[in-house]
Each structure stands twice: as structure tokens, then as C-alpha cells.
All heavy atoms as an XYZ file, in Angstrom:
663
protein
N      98.701     92.521     99.391
C      99.910     93.349     99.180
C     101.011     92.541     98.446
O     101.736     93.101     97.693
C     100.462     93.828    100.515
C     101.522     94.847    100.346
S     100.930     96.315     99.616
C     102.281     97.453    100.007
N     101.024     91.240     98.647
C     101.974     90.392     98.029
C     101.778     90.288     96.481
O     102.724     89.975     95.773
N     100.571     90.516     96.001
C     100.325     90.413     94.565
C     100.703     91.711     93.911
O     101.131     91.792     92.716
C      98.776     90.099     94.341
C      98.467     90.119     92.930
C      98.437     88.835     95.039
N     100.482     92.828     94.613
C     100.631     94.172     93.988
C     102.118     94.517     93.575
O     102.394     95.047     92.536
C     100.092     95.316     94.994
C      98.694     95.064     95.289
C     100.433     96.700     94.411
C      97.726     95.216     94.116
N     103.024     94.158     94.479
C     104.433     94.528     94.189
C     104.982     93.871     92.933
O     105.574     94.620     92.094
C     105.280     94.134     95.453
C     104.905     95.079     96.614
C     106.715     94.326     95.132
C     105.500     94.698     97.941
N     104.872     92.540     92.755
C     105.352     91.993     91.480
C     104.573     92.462     90.309
O     105.143     92.715     89.173
C     105.181     90.439     91.661
C     104.738     90.155     92.991
C     104.448     91.464     93.663
N     103.266     92.589     90.462
C     102.429     93.075     89.329
C     102.899     94.526     88.848
O     103.097     94.727     87.696
C     101.029     93.155     89.782
C      99.978     93.372     88.738
C      99.805     92.109     87.876
C      98.591     93.668     89.385
N     103.089     95.367     89.785
C     103.534     96.783     89.484
C     104.983     96.804     88.961
O     105.254     97.495     87.883
C     103.324     97.667     90.621
C     103.933     99.045     90.383
C     101.835     97.868     90.971
N     105.907     96.087     89.585
C     107.223     96.128     89.180
C     107.452     95.570     87.818
O     108.224     96.157     87.051
C     108.189     95.479     90.251
O     107.806     94.108     90.360
N     106.900     94.316     87.545
C     107.099     93.792     86.224
C     106.454     94.580     85.117
O     106.971     94.735     84.006
C     106.605     92.314     86.258
C     106.750     91.698     84.839
C     107.624     91.435     87.177
N     105.221     95.053     85.443
C     104.541     95.955     84.445
C     105.335     97.182     84.137
O     105.394     97.595     83.000
C     103.126     96.244     84.961
O     102.356     95.043     85.037
N     105.868     97.835     85.189
C     106.692     98.944     85.013
C     107.974     98.681     84.112
O     108.332     99.480     83.251
C     107.086     99.557     86.321
N     108.541     97.518     84.419
C     109.701     97.083     83.562
C     109.387     97.020     82.164
O     110.034     97.606     81.233
C     110.257     95.755     84.115
C     111.339     95.237     83.269
C     112.652     95.707     83.291
C     111.089     94.189     82.406
C     113.654     95.266     82.464
C     112.120     93.641     81.562
C     113.369     94.142     81.675
N     108.342     96.309     81.805
C     107.919     96.107     80.373
C     107.400     97.511     79.810
O     107.552     97.643     78.588
C     106.930     95.025     80.175
C     107.634     93.685     80.329
C     107.387     92.784     81.273
C     108.668     93.159     79.550
N     108.289     91.679     81.165
C     109.007     91.883     80.050
C     109.286     93.626     78.349
C     110.020     91.109     79.492
C     110.288     92.791     77.774
C     110.617     91.497     78.348
N     106.899     98.345     80.628
C     106.470     99.609     80.144
C     107.649    100.494     79.764
O     107.606    101.150     78.682
C     105.611    100.364     81.159
C     104.945    101.707     80.738
C     103.932    101.420     79.722
C     104.360    102.322     81.973
N     108.702    100.427     80.528
C     109.886    101.162     80.205
C     110.528    100.649     78.965
O     110.967    101.342     78.090
C     110.867    101.067     81.396
C     112.223    101.546     80.983
C     110.360    101.862     82.593
N     110.610     99.224     78.832
C     111.200     98.673     77.582
C     110.339     99.065     76.320
O     110.932     99.443     75.326
C     111.222     97.159     77.757
C     112.108     96.735     78.895
C     111.673     96.507     76.400
C     113.630     97.170     78.687
N     108.987     98.960     76.498
C     108.099     99.208     75.352
C     108.055    100.723     74.954
O     108.015    101.067     73.769
N     108.176    101.615     75.902
C     108.151    103.078     75.554
C     109.472    103.622     75.380
O     109.688    104.610     74.633
C     107.372    103.793     76.703
C     105.930    103.480     76.889
C     105.300    104.286     77.972
C     105.205    103.732     75.538
N     110.495    103.125     76.121
C     111.876    103.734     76.033
C     112.760    103.115     74.939
O     113.604    103.783     74.401
N     112.499    101.854     74.693
C     113.324    101.156     73.734
C     113.402    101.678     72.337
O     114.360    101.793     71.721
N     112.190    102.101     71.804
C     112.201    102.640     70.443
C     113.074    103.938     70.271
O     113.526    104.246     69.156
C     110.725    102.920     70.144
C     110.038    101.952     70.982
C     110.911    101.820     72.248
N     113.291    104.701     71.312
C     114.081    105.856     71.229
C     115.607    105.650     71.145
O     116.345    106.456     70.761
C     113.770    106.822     72.474
C     112.441    107.419     72.398
C     111.400    107.018     73.305
C     112.023    108.331     71.424
C     110.129    107.522     73.203
C     110.780    108.896     71.433
C     109.763    108.501     72.311
N     115.981    104.405     71.506
C     117.389    104.018     71.393
C     117.764    103.444     70.104
O     119.022    103.130     69.943
C     117.654    103.005     72.521
C     117.355    103.468     73.972
C     117.611    102.316     74.991
C     118.246    104.649     74.388
N     116.826    103.259     69.207
C     117.207    102.700     67.885
C     117.876    103.752     67.042
O     117.412    104.854     66.870
C     115.853    102.157     67.218
C     116.248    101.636     65.771
C     115.190    101.137     68.071
N     119.054    103.393     66.418
C     119.712    104.430     65.600
C     118.974    104.642     64.305
O     118.179    103.815     63.857
C     121.080    103.747     65.348
C     120.887    102.315     65.547
C     119.792    102.233     66.561
N     119.209    105.853     63.722
C     118.515    106.177     62.479
C     119.051    105.198     61.381
O     120.198    104.881     61.277
C     118.750    107.563     62.094
C     118.168    108.607     63.075
C     118.310    109.979     62.553
C     117.884    110.955     63.587
N     116.482    110.932     63.924
N     118.089    104.875     60.448
C     118.419    103.969     59.380
C     117.169    103.686     58.651
O     116.065    104.109     58.857
N     117.335    102.847     57.575
C     116.280    102.486     56.674
C     115.191    101.650     57.445
O     113.958    101.943     57.247
C     116.819    101.596     55.590
C     115.672    101.327     54.591
C     117.925    102.364     54.736
N     115.610    100.820     58.278
C     114.584     99.950     58.977
C     114.268    100.404     60.449
O     113.762     99.575     61.219
C     115.163     98.477     59.012
C     115.290     97.933     57.626
O     114.485     98.168     56.732
N     116.274     97.081     57.468
N     114.357    101.635     60.711
C     114.139    102.157     62.057
C     112.813    101.915     62.470
O     112.474    101.463     63.672
C     114.536    103.656     62.135
C     114.364    104.147     63.560
C     114.794    105.628     63.682
N     114.865    105.969     65.137
C     114.711    107.087     65.586
N     114.619    108.142     64.775
N     114.754    107.399     66.894
N     111.757    102.169     61.687
C     110.418    101.983     62.044
C     110.054    100.491     62.347
O     109.237    100.201     63.231
N     110.609     99.623     61.617
C     110.350     98.221     61.781
C     110.980     97.756     63.097
O     110.367     97.013     63.874
C     110.953     97.410     60.574
C     110.117     97.716     59.297
C     110.932     95.824     60.838
C     110.728     97.139     57.989
N     112.180     98.151     63.380
C     112.794     97.804     64.606
C     112.081     98.390     65.796
O     111.941     97.681     66.827
C     114.353     98.277     64.632
C     114.971     98.016     65.985
C     115.014     97.607     63.477
N     111.584     99.622     65.739
C     110.820    100.149     66.775
C     109.561     99.363     66.998
O     109.171     99.109     68.141
C     110.563    101.611     66.397
C     111.701    102.561     66.533
C     111.363    103.992     66.094
O     110.434    104.177     65.274
N     112.098    104.927     66.700
N     108.880     99.013     65.920
C     107.675     98.173     66.094
C     108.032     96.871     66.674
O     107.250     96.444     67.560
C     107.020     98.019     64.691
O     106.831     99.305     64.052
C     105.758     97.272     64.783
N     109.094     96.238     66.352
C     109.468     94.958     66.886
C     109.685     95.073     68.418
O     109.332     94.202     69.159
C     110.716     94.397     66.166
C     110.362     93.900     64.771
S     111.802     93.289     63.823
C     113.148     93.212     64.859
N     110.357     96.140     68.781
C     110.627     96.330     70.241
C     109.299     96.519     70.961
O     109.150     95.881     72.068
C     111.636     97.508     70.405
C     112.980     97.194     69.923
C     111.683     97.922     71.885
C     113.975     98.416     69.910
N     108.436     97.292     70.470
C     107.117     97.538     71.196
C     106.439     96.242     71.209
O     105.825     95.909     72.307
C     106.399     98.680     70.509
C     104.961     98.743     71.116
C     107.075     99.991     70.625
N     106.277     95.535     70.100
C     105.530     94.257     70.109
C     106.105     93.235     70.991
O     105.434     92.388     71.626
C     105.371     93.733     68.664
C     104.369     94.486     67.784
C     104.450     93.959     66.431
C     103.030     94.316     68.339
N     107.429     93.139     71.053
C     108.151     92.213     71.908
C     107.822     92.545     73.383
O     107.478     91.618     74.218
C     109.643     92.283     71.697
O     109.939     91.893     70.422
C     110.396     91.386     72.658
N     107.848     93.780     73.781
C     107.478     94.128     75.108
C     106.002     93.821     75.484
O     105.761     93.296     76.595
C     107.809     95.649     75.369
N     105.131     94.141     74.596
C     103.707     93.768     74.734
C     103.494     92.277     74.933
O     102.775     91.867     75.835
C     102.853     94.372     73.627
C     101.451     93.953     73.700
C     102.838     95.927     73.724
N     104.042     91.598     73.969
C     103.922     90.096     74.107
C     104.546     89.442     75.284
O     103.940     88.551     75.897
C     104.460     89.406     72.756
S     103.563     89.802     71.320
N     105.665     89.938     75.697
C     106.347     89.391     76.889
C     105.508     89.781     78.126
O     105.340     88.863     79.032
C     107.821     89.899     76.996
S     108.901     89.170     75.855
N     105.042     90.923     78.260
C     104.210     91.368     79.365
C     102.933     90.549     79.384
O     102.458     90.104     80.440
C     103.888     92.856     79.308
C     102.961     93.271     80.402
C     103.289     93.479     81.756
C     101.551     93.342     80.386
N     102.169     93.772     82.432
C     101.104     93.708     81.634
C     100.613     93.244     79.297
C      99.741     93.936     81.910
C      99.305     93.485     79.579
C      98.840     93.771     80.908
N     102.326     90.326     78.255
C     101.041     89.637     78.155
C     101.293     88.165     78.613
O     100.466     87.623     79.384
C     100.436     89.700     76.750
C      99.076     89.166     76.549
C      98.059     89.960     77.384
C      98.666     89.241     75.071
N     102.362     87.601     78.081
C     102.650     86.118     78.448
C     102.834     86.077     80.007
O     102.317     85.188     80.659
C     103.814     85.680     77.751
C     104.177     84.279     78.095
C     103.475     83.228     77.532
C     105.336     84.044     78.894
C     103.757     81.870     77.835
C     105.613     82.662     79.165
C     104.804     81.651     78.727
N     103.623     87.048     80.541
C     103.854     87.018     81.949
C     102.635     87.192     82.819
O     102.378     86.446     83.706
C     104.876     88.049     82.310
C     105.159     88.150     83.823
C     106.003     87.361     84.509
C     104.538     88.950     84.724
N     105.912     87.620     85.796
C     104.988     88.638     86.009
C     103.575     90.030     84.627
C     104.600     89.255     87.184
C     103.137     90.647     85.761
C     103.684     90.287     87.030
N     101.783     88.143     82.385
C     100.617     88.458     83.225
C      99.700     87.299     83.189
O      98.972     86.938     84.229
C      99.908     89.748     82.758
C      98.984     90.254     83.861
C      99.218     89.701     81.496
C      99.656     90.877     85.065
N      99.517     86.653     82.005
C      98.654     85.462     82.006
C      99.091     84.314     82.816
O      98.311     83.752     83.512
C      98.421     85.031     80.508
C      97.650     85.999     79.587
C      97.655     85.510     78.192
C      96.250     86.088     80.100
N     100.300     84.013     82.812
C     100.957     82.989     83.644
C     100.845     83.322     85.081
O     100.506     82.524     85.931
C     102.416     82.656     83.191
C     103.060     81.722     84.178
C     102.481     82.102     81.838
N     101.154     84.581     85.458
C     101.163     85.033     86.787
C      99.709     84.936     87.414
O      99.533     84.355     88.495
C     101.719     86.424     86.954
C     101.768     86.893     88.360
C     102.771     86.433     89.189
C     100.905     87.918     88.909
C     102.901     86.887     90.495
C     100.983     88.291     90.069
C     102.041     87.817     90.963
O     102.044     88.288     92.266
N      98.749     85.453     86.650
C      97.380     85.420     87.105
C      96.820     84.044     87.122
O      95.983     83.658     88.012
C      96.481     86.328     86.237
C      96.746     87.860     86.404
C      95.924     88.684     85.450
C      96.581     88.294     87.821
N      97.239     83.160     86.264
C      96.745     81.725     86.231
C      97.235     81.040     87.531
O      96.472     80.210     88.011
C      97.221     81.040     85.003
C      96.913     79.578     84.977
N      95.641     79.149     84.848
C      97.660     78.493     85.186
C      95.634     77.836     84.886
N      96.836     77.411     85.142
N      98.469     81.417     87.994
C      98.936     80.689     89.192
C      98.269     81.207     90.456
O      98.288     80.505     91.455
C     100.480     80.928     89.246
C     101.211     80.146     88.199
C     102.725     80.469     88.238
O     103.128     81.276     89.092
N     103.426     79.860     87.424
N      97.701     82.396     90.455
C      97.003     82.955     91.566
C      95.751     82.110     91.928
O      95.376     81.908     93.044
C      96.724     84.427     91.385
C      97.862     85.366     91.430
C      97.283     86.778     91.167
C      98.506     85.310     92.755
N      95.027     81.763     90.865
C      93.755     80.988     91.068
C      93.697     79.887     90.045
O      93.036     80.007     88.985
C      92.640     81.930     90.863
C      91.260     81.334     91.233
O      91.214     80.305     91.966
N      90.147     81.882     90.854
N      94.323     78.732     90.332
C      94.359     77.619     89.409
C      92.931     77.053     89.272
O      92.186     77.032     90.196
C      95.342     76.558     90.002
C      95.434     76.925     91.458
C      95.119     78.438     91.600
N      92.603     76.536     88.041
C      91.297     75.950     87.806
C      91.213     74.592     88.455
O      90.173     74.150     88.858
C      91.071     75.873     86.336
C      90.994     77.273     85.640
C      90.839     77.087     84.139
C      89.836     77.999     86.210
N      92.289     73.797     88.383
C      92.346     72.462     88.937
C      93.261     72.375     90.110
O      94.451     72.803     89.988
C      92.761     71.461     87.848
C      91.897     71.559     86.690
C      92.891     70.062     88.347
C      92.324     70.772     85.419
N      92.772     71.972     91.262
C      93.637     71.841     92.428
C      94.479     70.614     92.435
O      94.310     69.771     91.480
N      95.265     70.323     93.395
C      96.081     69.158     93.436
C      95.241     67.917     93.682
O      94.184     67.950     94.388
C      96.977     69.430     94.581
C      96.341     70.355     95.478
C      95.509     71.214     94.533
N      95.569     66.835     92.967
C      94.877     65.611     93.144
C      95.577     64.716     94.115
O      96.714     64.255     93.800
C      94.753     64.935     91.788
C      94.035     65.700     90.661
C      92.622     66.042     90.996
O      91.809     65.162     91.517
N      92.172     67.240     90.701
N      94.934     64.438     95.262
C      95.570     63.631     96.282
C      94.824     62.236     96.377
O      93.600     62.253     96.390
C      95.681     64.372     97.648
C      96.309     65.623     97.469
C      96.205     63.433     98.671
C      96.263     66.523     98.790
N      95.589     61.220     96.391
C      94.948     59.908     96.470
C      94.426     59.656     97.826
O      94.819     60.311     98.894
C      95.985     58.803     96.153
O      97.002     58.706     97.093
N      93.529     58.736     98.023
C      92.885     58.397     99.309
C      93.911     57.871    100.249
O      93.923     58.145    101.452
C      91.753     57.370     99.143
C      91.199     56.850    100.386
C      90.681     57.920     98.213
N      94.918     57.120     99.708
C      96.009     56.549    100.538
C      96.833     57.645    101.203
O      97.090     57.583    102.356
C      96.865     55.648     99.691
C      97.970     54.960    100.475
C      98.802     54.104     99.503
C      99.906     53.426    100.240
N     100.775     52.667     99.316
N      97.044     58.716    100.405
C      97.898     59.877    100.953
C      97.006     60.597    101.926
O      97.492     61.031    103.015
C      98.220     60.803     99.777
O      98.898     59.980     98.796
C      99.126     61.944    100.280
N      95.733     60.760    101.772
C      94.943     61.509    102.705
C      94.843     60.699    103.989
O      94.890     61.341    105.115
C      93.500     61.692    102.056
C      93.592     62.663    100.881
C      92.515     62.161    103.170
C      92.270     62.799    100.109
N      94.752     59.407    103.945
C      94.691     58.631    105.107
C      95.982     58.685    105.878
O      96.020     58.747    107.118
C      94.312     57.181    104.801
C      92.876     57.057    104.467
C      92.465     55.644    104.326
N      91.055     55.582    103.991
C      90.434     54.677    103.224
N      91.235     53.735    102.693
N      89.188     54.743    102.944
N      97.113     58.706    105.170
C      98.455     58.742    105.824
C      98.594     60.138    106.497
O      99.044     60.258    107.671
C      99.495     58.611    104.769
C     100.930     58.628    105.341
C     101.604     57.644    105.940
C     101.759     59.832    105.522
N     102.788     58.060    106.359
C     102.894     59.357    106.121
C     101.621     61.063    105.120
C     103.977     60.279    106.320
C     102.682     61.966    105.359
C     103.862     61.556    106.019
N      98.141     61.208    105.819
C      98.216     62.543    106.462
C      97.274     62.644    107.696
O      97.702     63.204    108.753
C      97.752     63.605    105.423
C      98.790     63.785    104.334
C      97.559     65.001    106.094
C      98.448     64.657    103.225
N      96.194     62.023    107.548
C      95.217     62.025    108.705
C      95.867     61.279    109.950
O      95.714     61.642    111.038
C      93.844     61.390    108.341
O      92.992     61.310    109.363
N      96.488     60.144    109.589
C      97.102     59.316    110.732
C      98.288     60.128    111.349
O      98.467     60.111    112.568
C      97.637     58.048    110.126
C      98.326     57.131    111.122
C      98.811     55.904    110.441
O      98.186     55.376    109.574
O      99.973     55.515    110.787
N      99.111     60.725    110.520
C     100.361     61.436    111.055
C     100.003     62.741    111.742
O     100.589     63.078    112.736
C     101.347     61.614    109.919
C     101.914     60.319    109.289
C     102.662     59.523    110.347
C     103.173     58.236    109.656
N     103.758     57.369    110.657
N      99.131     63.539    111.094
C      98.801     64.843    111.631
C      97.625     64.945    112.516
O      97.392     65.942    113.213
C      98.613     65.833    110.404
C      99.778     66.038    109.574
C     101.074     65.633    109.765
C      99.895     66.781    108.366
N     101.909     66.051    108.760
C     101.112     66.724    107.868
C      98.895     67.484    107.546
C     101.546     67.350    106.739
C      99.238     68.138    106.475
C     100.566     68.093    105.998
N      96.882     63.935    112.516
C      95.618     63.907    113.335
C      94.467     64.361    112.481
O      94.580     65.084    111.431
N      93.303     63.988    112.950
C      92.052     64.353    112.176
C      91.756     65.836    112.403
O      91.808     66.370    113.513
C      90.872     63.510    112.578
C      91.057     62.051    112.117
O      91.735     61.857    111.136
O      90.519     61.153    112.763
N      91.236     66.539    111.353
C      90.751     67.844    111.466
C      89.357     67.809    111.989
O      88.595     66.860    111.851
C      90.704     68.534    110.105
N      88.851     68.884    112.656
C      87.526     68.867    113.225
C      86.499     68.841    112.019
O      86.626     69.701    111.077
C      87.380     70.142    114.039
C      88.193     70.173    115.262
C      88.003     71.511    116.070
C      88.893     71.563    117.200
N      88.818     72.716    118.003
N      85.503     68.033    112.251
C      84.446     68.034    111.272
C      84.682     67.110    110.060
O      83.825     66.994    109.207
N      85.874     66.450    109.920
C      86.074     65.526    108.856
C      85.796     64.208    109.313
O      86.228     63.736    110.269
C      87.665     65.606    108.475
C      87.951     64.744    107.375
C      87.991     67.134    108.004
N      84.979     63.532    108.437
C      84.565     62.169    108.692
C      85.382     61.135    107.853
O      85.598     61.449    106.709
C      83.074     61.923    108.460
C      82.197     62.834    109.350
C      80.736     62.725    108.969
C      79.991     63.649    109.821
N      78.547     63.673    109.489
N      85.764     60.009    108.440
C      86.461     58.971    107.645
C      85.507     58.171    106.881
O      84.519     57.789    107.071
C      87.271     58.084    108.539
C      88.533     58.911    109.054
O      88.934     59.848    108.409
N      89.075     58.513    110.127
């Protein structure tokens, strides 16, 4: 449930910007270009956000902890069941 709320809310925000933004552009010579820029900006920002967000959910490389740190943690917190030194 913790993943769904930010995913839906941020996606809805960029959807509103991408679909509603072009209607706010005043009439003029470059109206089509400005509308295209707004839509592309919304798509690119959403795509960048979703890639970073999803990458943080399941990182490819975990934290690298030195043996000294692991031994200190084991000494201070106690040994976990099934862990051999």
C-alpha cells in the first residue's frame, strides 16, 4: 500500500499537467510548439521520476559492509540465529 499512494498521486499530477497544460496556452503563432513542449516536459519529468522511484524500490547492488563493521554489529547486537563466525 505504501508504494501505490505515491505512484498514483505523482502520476496523476503529471497527467494533469500534460493534459491540462496545453489548454492554458494563449492563442498565437507558436501555440502548437508551446503545447508540444508542455506535453513533452510532463512526459519526460514523469518518466524520470518513475525510473528513479522504481529503481529505489529494488536496488541492483546492496550496501557493502566491511567485515570489521559486521563483527562490531555482531558484538554489540548479539549473534543472529544460524550465523556462523
